N, C-alpha and C positions, 0 to 999 in steps of 0.2 A: 524613399525613391520615387520619383514621379513616373507614370506609366509609360510615356516617351522613352525615358531612360532605360526602364525595364525591358521594353520592346526591342530596344537595341541590343541589349546583352542577350535576350532570347535569340535574336537574328544572329550573333556571334555563334550561338551554341549550335544552331542549325546548320550555320555555314561549315563550322568545324566538323561536324558529323557527315555533312554531305552524302555520300553513297552509302555509309554506315547507318544512316537513319532509317530505322524500321518504320513500315507503314502504320504499324500499332500505336508508336509512340508520335503521340500528336503535339502541336504547338500548345496547345492547353494542358496537356500534363507536364510538359517542361516549365511551363509559365506556373503551374500548381507547387512544383518542387522546388522551383526557384524562389517563390514566395515563401515556403518553409525555411529555407536557408535565411533569407532577409529577415523573417521573424524571430529567428534565434540570434541575429546579430554576426552572422558569418560574413567575413569580407567577401566582396563580389566577386573578385578575381579566383579566390579560392573555392568559392561557390560553383563557378562556371567551369573551373577544372575538374570539379568533382562529379558533375553532369555529365560533361563530355566523355570522361573515362567510363562512367557508368554505363553509357548507351554505345560504347565501343569505339569511340573517337581516339585520336592521337592529341596528347597535351604535351608540354614542356613543363615535367612535373619536377617537383624538389626531390632531393635524395630521399626523403622519408616518404613521398609519395610514390617512389618507383616500386617499392616493395608491394603495396596493396593499398587500396581505397580506405580512406579514412572514414571512420563512423562516428555518428553522433551518439552520446549516451542514450538519450531519449529513444532510439531506434534499437538498441541492444535487446535481445530476446535470450531467454535460458538455453543452454547447450550450444552456443556458437563457439567455433574455433577460428585460430588466425585472426583474432580482433586486434583492429589497429586504431589507436586514439590520439588526439592532441588534447591534452587537459591540463587542468591546474590542480595542484596537491592542496585539498581543503585541510586535511588532517591526516597526520600518521604517527602511529603509535607502536612500540615494541610489545610483545607477548610472549611469554613462556608457556609450552605445552608438552604435554608427556606422549610421546609416540614410541610404541614398543617398549615402554619402561624406562626408555631416556628422554630427559629434557632437551627441547628442542627450542630454538628462538625464531620466531617469525615477526611479521609487522600487518597491521591491519589499519584501515582508515577510510578517507573519502576523497574521491576525486571529482572534478566538475568540469563541464564544458559551457558553452553558451546555452546548450538544450537542456542541462540538467545535473544531476549528481548521481554518485552509484557507489556504493561501499564496496572496498577491495580487500584481499587477503593475499600477501606476498609470500611465499614459501622459501623464504632465504633468510639467512641468519644475518646478512648484510643488504642494507639498501640506503643508497647513497642520495636519498631525497628529503627535502624538508617542506614544511608547510609554505605555500607561497609558491613554490618553483612550478614552471610550466614544461611538461615533459611530453615526450614522444614515444608513444609505446606501441610494440609490435609483439605479434605472436602470443596475446594474452586469450583467456578462454573464460566463459561464463557459464554459470550454473544457477540454479534457483536455492533460494534459502529462506525459509519462512515466509513464503508468497512473495518475494522479491528477487529482482535479478541482482546477482553478486558478481563482482569482475574477480578473476583469480590470475595471479602473476606465478607462473610455474618456472621450470627449469629452462624452458625454452624462450622466455620473454625478454625482450629488448627493451631497455628503459634510457633513454637519453634525455638529459636535460637541454633545453633549447632556449631561444629569446624569448622573453615574457612579452615582447610585444606581437608575438603570433597569436597570442590568446590575452589581450589587452583587457584591463579592468571594464572598459566600456562595453566589452560582450557580455558581461554579467548585470546587464541594468534590470533591476527588479520588474517582474510583472505582477501587476494587480490580479488578485485571485479571490474567490470565495473560498470558505472552509469546505464545502461540499467538494471542490474542484483540486484539492489539495491530494497527491499522490506521490507515493516513492519515487524517488529519482529528480522530482522538480527542485531546481535551484534558483536562487536570488528571487524570491517571492516579496510581495506587499500584500499583507493581510491586516484586516481591520477586524477586530474581534473583542468580545467582552471575557474577563478572566472569570471563571467559574470555581476553581479551585487552585491553590497553591500550596506546595509543601517544599521544604528546604532539608538538605542534607549536605555532606561533606564528603569529599574524595581526594584521593591523591593523584596529581597530575604532575609529571616530570619532578616528583620528589616535594612538590607543593601541596599544601592542603589547599582545596579551592571549594567555595561555596557553589552549589548547584541547585536551581530552582526548577521545579517541574509541576505539571499539574494538568487541568482541562481548560480549553478555551472554545468560545462558540460565537457564531453571527446567525442570522436568521436563517442559513441554509444547513447547518449541521454542527457538529462537535469534533474536536480533534485532541490530541495530546500535544503538550510542548515542553520542551527542555531549554532553559535559558543559562549559558554558562557565564554570564555576567550578572552583578546585582544591579538591576535597573529601579530598584525600589518599588517593583510591582505588589498591587495589593489586590485582594480579592474584590470583584465587582468593577475594577479598572477598565475602562474601554480604551485600549491601544491600537495604535497603527504600528506595525512590526514591519520594517523595511529591511531586507538584506538576509532574512533565514533562509534555509534550505529545507527539504522535506524528505524524511525516510519513514518507514513504516515499520511495524512488527506485526507480523501475521494478518497484514492488509489494513490495519488501523493506522491512520498518517499521524506523523509526529512532527510539528515544525521545531527546529532546532535553530538557535540564534546565540551569539556572544557579543562581546565588545565592539566588534565590528559593524554590526546593525545598528538601526536608529530605531528606537522605540518613543514614540509620541503618546502621550496622555490625551485623549480627546473627552469632550462633554460625553456624559454617561448617557444622554437622549439619543446619541448616535445609533446605538444598539439597545432598546429598551429590552428590559428583563422579559417583557410579556411575549416579546418576538421569538424567544427561545424554548420553544416547545419541541419535544420529541419528534424528530423527523420521520415520516411516513414513506417508505421506500419499496419499489417494486423489488422483487427478489432478482430479476436479471441486473439490475443496477448494482446491487450488492456482490453479486457474483464478479460482474466485471470489475468493481474495484477492489474485489478480493477481501473484502472486510469493512466495519463501518463502527462509529461509537455511538452508543446510545439511540438506537433507532427501533422504529415499529414496522413489522411486517404482517400481512394477513395472507392466509391461503389454506388449503385442504389437506387434512392428514392423509397421506397416500400410503403410509406404510408404517405399522410398529415394530421397531426393529428387536431383533434379539438382543438378550440382556435387559429387557425391561422388565420390572416386578421388584420383588424382593433379592437383594443382593448382599454381599458381606464386603466389608470395606476395612482395609488394614488401619489399625490404631494409630501407626506412627504417621504415616504420609496420606491416609484417606484414599488410596487408590482401591479399586475393585479388585477383589481377590477370588481365587477359584480353589476349593478345597483346602481352604487355611493356608494358602500359599500366596505370599507377595511377591512380584517381580523384582523389589528392591529390597525388602526385609526378610525373605524367605518365609520360613512357617512361623505363623502367627494366629493369634485367637481373634478372629475377626468380629467386628460389631455390624449388626443389621442395619439396613439402609433402604430406601425404596425408591425407584426412578422410573421413568419413561422416556425411551428413546425413540423418537419418532422422525419421518420425513414431511415436510410441509411443501406444497408446491401450490403457486398462484396462476398457474398458466403461462407464466414467461421464465420461469427456471423453477429449482428447488433446493432447499437446504435441509441440512440435518439439525436436529436439535435435542439436548439430554435436559428433560426437567428434573429438578431437584426433589427432595420429597415434599415439601411444603406445597410447590406449585402442583405437582403430580396428584397429592391429597386434594386439593381444592379443585381442580378440573374434574376428578373423577367421584368426589363426593363419598370417599370411604378414605378410612386411615389404615396405616401399616398394620396396627392390631387387628383390624377387621380382615384384612387380606391373608395375615398369618393363619386366619382360620380355614382358608380355602386350600384346596390343593393347586399345584401350579397350573394345570389345564384349565381349571374353571377361573383363576385369577386373569390369565391371558384372555381367555374369551370374554371376560367382564371390560378389560381395558381395550381390546378392539371395539367390543359393542358400544363404549361410550366415547371413543375418540375417532376411530377409522372412518374416513370419508365425513368426517365433521370439519366445521369451518372454524378455525381458531385465530386469534391474535395474539403475537408475541413481542414482547419488548426487550431488549438488551443490547449485547455487543456481537457483532459478525466478525468472526476470525477465519481467515484462509489459510491454507497450507496445501502441501502436495497432494493430500486426500479430499480436497474440496473445500467447501463453505460451510461452517457450523456457525449456530447462533447460541450464545450462553444467555439463556432467558432469565430474565429479573421477574417479569409478570406474564401471566397467562390468562387467556379466558375464551370461553367457548362463545361464539358469535352466529350460531345457526339462524337461519331465517326460514320463514314459512314460503315453500316455492309457489304455493298458489296465489297468497298475496303479492309477491313479488312479480308473477306473471300479470296480475290484473293491474299493479300500478304501472308496468311497462306498457301495457295495451292502453291505459288512459293516456299516457304521455304520448304516445304515437298517433291516438285520435286526435290530440290537441295539435300535432304538427300538421295534419292534413287539412 
């Protein structure tokens, strides 16, 4: 849309608000919000009505809009109440769960609008919607589940099928994105990436056995998981342009999902050379913002050795840490000895926790489990602190986010302490060259 046309629509909004326009609401703010709606493909009349109502003006709303303002999926936050959406049903599936000893039927799936997608759970034994339906939803609520926002359709919810033209296919035009920008809830994306890993399995869908393909893909910015619900004859090392997929995540790790409606085009492998697919080094604040990441490297200072570090006992059945030969799952068991270090890493922009397994811990500390078994607990903890606390280390692995924060499951670790005097001399020389 041209600037002149957009300007006239902004004038319409301001005129409609008239005396209701707050001094803090500038033309610039209105333009910014209107542009956001345009980027998502929201029809201009609908966008104008939403903004006028948001700023306290009077509109001539539809029956759906009279109850409450519509929200875009991308704007949803955890723990919101009375959520009203206009969205398309991307998938819907029944599921049986046991509640207080009774089997109960519920539904789960994915909803989408022009801004993105969201998973939902409907706590009802009947749900009269199908894939492809456009629905008006009111009085839903949200919560956080494994680091992502989830929509819940409870007893008070109202779900009404409506004209599919209210949310036409054109509103779901794919947006080009790099792998590092993929995040839960983003719908209709266009991604070019190299397939690093592919696995095949079968599953039951509506009584039919279906092949599902999954693995890891990457571009020069990072890596993500993917799931394909259609056999596109994908092979390892293929470079693909995938158009029409949507993104969800598990504990912050993005997953690109696509099916037969997507377009998958094989490209020249030179488009994304293997040499460009290095481990992505990221500052901790970015990992915390993303709530997780796949196969990354972080660097920081150890600011805490946490309780539970050192020699521990694990359940021989599930490998969980146990206390006094008691497993939370399997009860009384004869534990097997293991060794770990739990630490907090900080790089000045943020901090994450990490639990290092026996191999990584022994390599960093220069001592084995057998050597630590000869020490008393206090001496062992003092040795761990002396060798790791306030030291700078690099960790490589997968970052996972949940309600307790962000943690890094390390695959590699090394100490990279530097000589402070040498670093100061180098910095001084660099400053002299600039003067």
